[in-house]
N, C-alpha and C positions, 0 to 999 in steps of 0.2 A: 898733308896739303890736298884740297880739293881739286879733282880733275874737271876741267871745263866739259860741259855738255853743249851740243848744239840745240838751240831752239827749233821748235816746229816750224817748217816754212809753210804755212798754208794761210790763204786768205780766198774767201769766196763772197762774190757780189758786193765787193767793196767799192765805194764810188768817192771820188775826189776830183775835183775841177773838171767835171763834166765828163770823165772817164770812169768807166767800170773796169775793175781789174779782178783778176783770180791769179792766185800763186800757188802752186802744187810742185810736190818733190822735195826731198831734202837733201840729198847728196849732191844732184845737179838739178837745180829748180828750174822751172818754166814760168814765165809771165805771161798771161793771156789777156789782152786789151779789148774791149768793145768800144769801137770809135764811132761817134756820131758826127757833129761839125766841127770837133776838136780833133787837133792833130797831135802828132809825138814826133820827135827828134830821136834818132837812135844810132848806135854804131852798125854799119852795114854788115858786119860778120856775126851779128847774134839773132838775125831773123830766121826763125824756124819756118813758118808758114804764115799766109796771108788769105784772106777771102778775095775773090776775083774784084769784088768792087772798090777794095783799099788801093788807094792811089799812092806810089811810091815816087818821091821827087828828090832830086839833089840840090843842095844849096851851098852855095860857095862861101868859105868865111873869109874873113879879113885878114890880110897878111898871109895869103896863101903861098907866097915864094918861100918865105921865111919858115912857115910850118912845115912845108916839103922839104926844106935842107935839114931841119930838126928832126925828121922822121915822124912827124906828127901829121893827122889828119888834116886835109884842107878842105874837104866837102862833108857837109853834113847830111845824112839820109833822114829824110822825113816821110811820113805816112799820114794821110788823112782819110777818114771814112765816108759814107757809112761802111761798117764791118768789122771784123775781128782780125787781129792780128797777133801772133805769139812770138817771144824772144826766149833765148837761152845762151849759155856759154857753151865753150868745148870742156870746160873743167869745173871740179867741184867749187863750191861757194855758198853764200846764203843772200837770198833776195828777200827784201822786206820794204813796206812802204815808210816813207819818210814824207809826210805832209807838211809843206812849209807854207807859211803865211806869206802874204805880201811884203817884200822887202827882205825877207830872210833868204840865207844863202847856206851852203855847205861846200866844204873843201873836200875833193875827192882825188884819189890817187890816179895818175896819168892811165888812160885807157880803162878805166873802172866805172864809167858813169852809164847809167841805165837810161832807159827812156824818160823824157820829161814832157810834159804837155805844152803845147803851144797853140797859138792861133796864127795862120798866116792865110794870106789871099794870094792866088794865082794872078800875076798881071795880066791884063787884057792885050790881045795883040793890037799892035798899031799905037 
């Protein structure tokens, strides 16, 4: 019986959806993003570092009370550039790019999704 082998976790200067990304490391990989006008949503506890120019914002999710009772996150953390930002988890795993076309989706296990590209605007005061 063949023993599974882990695929190399590397990507350098890959661009998709207006974001350039780099993936490095095999046991505990890190994802580095270069943001311009495009933003990303991510789980707050995976943030490694960010450039000072990158803005971090919290976005409330619908059904916050029910999500809180279920032990699920009720705030999304977002970042927008310009600048660089990096993410990683506390444990081992595998990070790879999955380029989805408009209308496509992917189901993931709870608490296992990584950054996704988005565009948002900050409401003007008043």
